[in-house]
N, C-alpha and C positions, 0 to 999 in steps of 0.2 A: 705314246697314246695320249691324245688330247683330253682335257677336262670334260668337254662337251660329249665326246664319245663315251667317256667313262660313265657319265650320268645316264646316257641312253642304255648302256649295257646293264646298269643297275636296275632300271625300270623293267627291262625285259626279263632278267633272270631272277627277279625278287621272289616270285612264287616258287620257282624251281629250287632256289637255294633254301627257302624256308622248309620245303618238303624234305630236301636232302639232309638238313641238319636235324630235322625232326622237332623243331621248336620255333615258334614265332616270337619268342621273347627277345632274341638277340637282334640288334640292328643289322640291316642288310650289309651296310658298308663294313661292319666288323667281320662278317662272314667272308666277304670278298677279299678283305685284307688278309685274313687267315689263310684263304685259298691261293693267295698270290695273284689275284686278278687285278688288284689296284696297288699302287705304291703307298707308302706312309704319307707322302706329301699330299696325294689325292685324298686320302682318308681324312687328313686334317682339314682340308678345304671343305669337304662334305660336312664334317662335324660342325665347322664354323657357320656354314650356310643354314644348317638345320637349327642351330642355337639362335641365330639371328632371326629366322622365321618364327621360332617359338616366342622370342621376346617381343617381336612386332605384333604377334597375335595377342599376347598378354596385354600389351599397351593399348591395343585397339579395343579389347574387351573392357579394360579399365576405363578408357575414355567414353565408351558407349554407356557404361554403368553410371559414370559421373553425369552424363548428359540426361540420364533418365530421371524423372520425377517420381520419388517413392513416398508413399504415405505410410507413416509409422504409427500404428494404432497403439493406444495406451493399453497395457496388459491388465491393469487393475482398474476397477471402477473409481472414477474421481469423486471425492467427497465435496459437498457444498462449500466447506471451509477452504478447500483448495481452489475451487473454481473462481471464487470471488476475489482471490488475490492473484489470479493469472496463471495458475498451475493446473495440470491435469488434462490439458487439451492435446489432441492428436498433433503429430508433427509432420511436416512436409520436408523431405530431403532433396536438395538440388545441389549438385557438385559437392562441396565440402561444407555446406551451410544447411542447418535445419531451421525451419521457420514454423512457428506455432501461432496460427490465428486463433484468437480467443474472444471471450466476451459473451454477452447475453442480451436478448431483447426482453424488455420488461414492460408490463402494463399493470399499473397499480391504481386502485381507488382507496381513498381514505376519508375518514370523517373525524373531525376534532370537535370536542364539546365547546371549545373556546377558539375564536378566530385568531390565527397567528399571521395571516397573509403570507403563508408559506406554501411551498410545494411539498415534495416528499422528504425534504430535509427540515426537521422541526427546529424552532428557535427556542431552545430550552431556557436560555438566560433571560429572555424577555417575555415569557408566556404571560397572557393577560391576568391581571390581578382581580380577585373577586370583587364584584360590584361595578367594575368598569364596563363600558359598552361592549368591548370585544369578548368579555367573559360571558355576555348574554347573547352572543351571536355564534352559532356553530359554523363550521367550515367544511365543505365538501370539495374534494379535488379528484380529478382523474388525470393521470400523468404517465408518460413514457420516458421522461427525461433522465431517469436513472439507468436507462439502457447503456450498455458499455461495449466498447470495442478495444481490443488489444492485439499487439503483435510482439512475439518474442523471437529473436534471431540468435542462434548459437553457432560458433565455429571454433576450430582449433587453429592457432597461429603459432608460428615458430617462436619459441621462448615462453609460451603460455600454455597452461593446461587447458584453459577454455576462455573464450571471449564472448560475452553476451551483451545484447542491447534489448531494451524493452520500452514500449510506448503504450500508454493507456489513456483513454478519454471517455467522458460521458457527455450528457447534454444539459447539464445543470448550470451552464453559463447563461447569461442574460444580457443581450444587447440593450442599449437605452430604449429602443423602440419595441422590445419584445413584450407581448401581452397575450391574453387569452381571448381577445375580442373576435378575431377572425382566423388569421393564418397560423397562430401559435408557433412563430418562427424562433425557436430556442436555439442558441448557438452551442457548438461543441465546447467542452472545457477540458483543458489538460490536467490530468491527474498525476501521471508519472511519465518520465522520459529519462532513462539513465543507461549507462554502460557499466559493466562489471568485468574485471579481469582477474582470473584465478591464476596465481603464480605458484611456483614450486614451493614446497615447504609449508603448505597450508595457509599461505597469505592470500588475501583477496582485496582488491581496491574497487570501490564503487564511486562513481561521479555522476551527478545529475539530480533530477527531482524524483524523490521517492518517499516512502514511508519513513518517518523519523526513526532513528535508532532507539528513541525512547519508547516506541511502540513494542508491546510484548510480542515475542515470536512463539509459534506453536512448537517448533523443533529446530535445533541448530541455530544458526545466526546468518542465514543467507537471505538475500532479497526474495520475495514471493513466498516466504514462509510465515508471514506476519499473522498474528491473531487479530481477526476482524470479526466483531459480533455478527452473527448470521441474521440479524433483524432486517426488516424491510426499510426502516427509516434510514435515510442517507446521512443523518447526523449521529447515527449509532445510538449510544447509551450514555446517559449522565455518568461521570466518573471515569470514562474510558480515556486513557492517555494516548494521544496520537497527534500527528501533524503530517502533512505531505509537503515537502519543501526541498529546496536546493541543498546539496550536501556533498562533502568529500569524506568518505568513510574507509577506514582501514580495519580489516578483520583478520584475526589470527586464530587458527585452529591448533590447539595445543595437544590434542589427542586425549584419549580416555574420557571422552564426553565433556571436554572443557573448551570454551571459546572465549575470546575477548575482543572488544572493538572500541574504537575511538572515532567520533564523528564531529566534523566542523560544519555547522548548519546555519541556514539563513535566519537572521534574527527579526523580531518584530515586537514592539512594545505596545501592549493593549491596555486602554484606559476607559472602557465603558463604565458608566455609573459612577465615575470619579468626578468630583467637583474640583476643578483646577483653578489656580490663580489666573487672573487676566494676563494675556500676552505671553504665557509660557510657551516655549517653542520646543520642537523636537518630537512631540507625540503625534499620533495620527489625529488628523483634523486640526492640528496647530496651524496658525497662519502661514508659517514657512513651508508647509507641505502642500499648499494650494497652488503655489507658483514659484518657479517654473515647473511644468510637468510635461512629460513627453510620452514615454512608453509604459507608465504605470498609472493606476487609477488615482488621480490627484486628490490628496487629502486622506486617502484610505490607508496610507502606510506611514510608519514612523521613520525618523531620521536616526539611524543606528550607527554606532562606532565600531562594533566588533561582532563576530558571529557567536551563536550559542555553541557551547561545548558539551558533548554528551559522551559518557563512558558506560560500558556495559560488560558484565561477566555472565556467562551462561554455563550452567552445570546440568548434565544429564547422567546421574549416577547409576541409572538402571531402572529407577522408578520415577517417572515424572520429568518435567522440564522446569528448571528453576533459574531465576534471574535476579541479579543485583544491578542497579543503575544509578547514575549520578548526573545531574544537570547543572551547568554553570552559565550564568547570563550577565551581561554588562548593560547597564542602563545609563541614560544621559538625558538631561534637558538643558535649556538655556533660559535664564530669567535675570533681569536687573543687570545686564551687561556681563554675565558670567556663566560658564558651563558648570554643571553639577553632575557628579558621577556616583553610581552605586552598583554594588555587586549583589546578585541574587542567585537563586537556584534551589535545588532540592535533592533528596535521595529517595529511592523507591525500590520496590521488590515486586516480583510477580512469579506465578507458578501455574502450570497446567498439569493436573494430577489425574491419572486414570484410576477412578474408583472401581471401575469394571471395564472389560474390553470395549463396551459400547457406551460408557458413561464417563464424562470428563468434568472435573471441578476446575473452574478458572478463578483465580484470585490475583488482584494486582492493586497497588497503591503507590501514591507519590505524595510527599509532604515537604514543604519548604516555603520560601518567600519569593514571590515574583514568578510563579509557575502557572498563573491563571489560564493563559491561552493554550496550554497543552492538554486540556480536557474538553469534552464535548459541550460543556457549558460555556466555554470560551470566556472565562471570567477576567477581571481586571488584574493587571500585573503590579502596577505601582501607583503611588500618589505623589504629588509635589507639594511641599510646604509653601507658605507664603514667601519664604526667602529663596525658593527654588530647590531646596534639598529634596532629593529623590528618596522615597522610602518604599521598598518592596512590600507588597501585601502578603501576609502569611495565609497559606491555604493548605487544605488536605483533600485529596481526591482518591476515591476507593471504588473498585468494581469487583463484583463476584458473580458467578453464574454457574449453571449446569447445562451441559449439552448431552443429549441422549439420542442414540441411534438404535431404536428397537429392532429395525430391519434396515438393509441398505437403502430402502425407498423413503425412509422417514428421518427427518431431523426435528427433534423436539427440544426446545430451549426455554430458559428463564434466566434473566439477568437482573441484578440489583446494583444501582449505582448511587453514589453520594458525593457531593462537592460542598466543602465548607470554606467560607471566606471570612477572615478575621476583619474587625473594623480597624481603620487607621485614620483617625481624625485628631487634629491638633489645634492648640492656641485659642480655644473657645470660639472657634468659627466652624462653619460647615464645610470648609475646604478639606478634602480628603475623601475617605470612603466610610460610609456607615455612621456619620455623625448623628448624635442625638438631637442636633439642631436642624436636621434635614426636614424640609417641608414635604410632607406626604399627603397633604389634604386633597390633592387631586388624583390620588392613585386608585381609589375605590369608589369613584362615582362616574357619572356619564358626562361630566362637564369638560373633560380633557384639560383640567387645571394643572397646577404645578405638582410634579411627582418626582422628587429627588430620590428615587429608589436605589438601594444598594443591597444586593443579595447576601443573605447570611448562609442559607443552605438551599441546595437543589437535591432532590432525590427522586428516584424512578424505579419502577418495576416494569419489566418488559418480557412477558411470555409470548410464545408463538410456536408455529411449526411450518415445515416445508414437506410436501409429499410429491415424490416423483411418480407420475402416472405413465410416463413413457421414457424409455432409455434404450439406445442402440447406436449403431454406427452413424446414424443421421443426427445424433445429438441427444439432449435431455430436455424434457418438458416437465415443469414442476409448478405446483400451486401452493401458495402460502397464505396463512392467516395469522395476524398478530394483534396484540393489545398493548397499550402503554398507559401507565398512570404516572404523571409527573407532579411533584409538589414543589412550590417555590415559596420560600420564607424570607422576608426582608428584615434588615436591622431596624429596630424601633427608631422613630424620628420624633420631631417636636410633638409635645402633648401626649407622648406614649403611643402614638399610632404605630401599628406594626401589621400592615396588610400582608396577605399571602395570596397565592394563586394555585389553582388546580386544573389539570388538563387530563382528559380521557381521550385516547385516540384508538380507533379501530381501523385496521388495514386488511386489504385482500389484494393478492398479487399473483400474476402469472409470469413465469420466466421460461424462455427457451435458450438453453446454453448451446453454443456451437460444439461440434464433436471434437 
């Protein structure tokens, strides 16, 4: 009996056999084999064909599913502090990749009591001193430049638990021709662009431009869990430790709520308000940084010899998030035919503590020498003596705040920040930082005369709120109001002059977050 005839017989007698045996649970070929209608060889062939058809159907269904585009909705409502770091957005699955488009459209108006010639990112370090022309001119701005776009891609690759890539941009870049006269043609600005590989054993490796490891995290030690103040101002808050820069980071999760990480990050030596010896080389705006220049902003970057090194330990013992961190930096200049080197850095700690399920206390601080650029005041890092010796400037930076969520629709906050910069002046001259010989005669009048200002302290209070008036599958719409008071105190100069500056800022902002 041929195989073709056998399959024909099977199809004809299937119903009859099922009735005969009184059960439809047994396969027809099994019954035919038992009745002696087919041979064992024929039975094996039928079984093989059925298994093959089943596998083909399964593969086809899997392929069809992979080709489908699936929208994965977030199960819990995303918090504002998650959304502003690129987390909490819906995901789109295609094949074995999930993509999360994110970001928000923002429209902000603000009014400053003193003119900073700034947009939504305030210039805390150089805010106008009392008595100066800009201190007597207020500043109104309307802007959408803090609007943000981001994309997160995640997949699983052989040998890795997860591979992810993230890019984020805003519009706070400014081409040389950008202005508010007519077209307001502001350019996009790269904020973050990195990849992260999660290995087995709790190890992860991050490479690219992202938030510095020095930045406080809200939980754990993964990218996109950073603590970013929920203020409207794009320069955040005085005393907040942060940078976004190129880095290679290795993180290890030890278990029991303990993480450790080491990061090698892009360096930059900052010397604003420092009076330097003539012809010193290697700092930003030194003659050697002006030429040649190609793909970087000529004069705006220092000539560095080694990366910054940052280490961090994170502990979550069951109540709160606790951090210890250390920063190491390598400085260099060139003067009088020789290179001069110095080492700087600092140590810090931070914590986010739940005082109530809806109320968090934030505390962080960093103290050391040569740490100026790692806070929102972007202070000076070092000075150079007349012989070229590099001396890091001692500084302390502190931030504390409360974040309250009385309902899921409200974010109420208040932050306080402080930055202190020690004086570093030598040899009876005004070379250095904060010398008593500095000429401050033009700081507090309208003549725009000489003003060799060096900040002693910056401090700020920044209360505000966000209210979500619309939330659903189409996204989130929120309205925010904020206030900021900033105080700037200089080191006393010649004649005992010690000017200060005060700034009051009121903000109102609308945001639409992507779903």
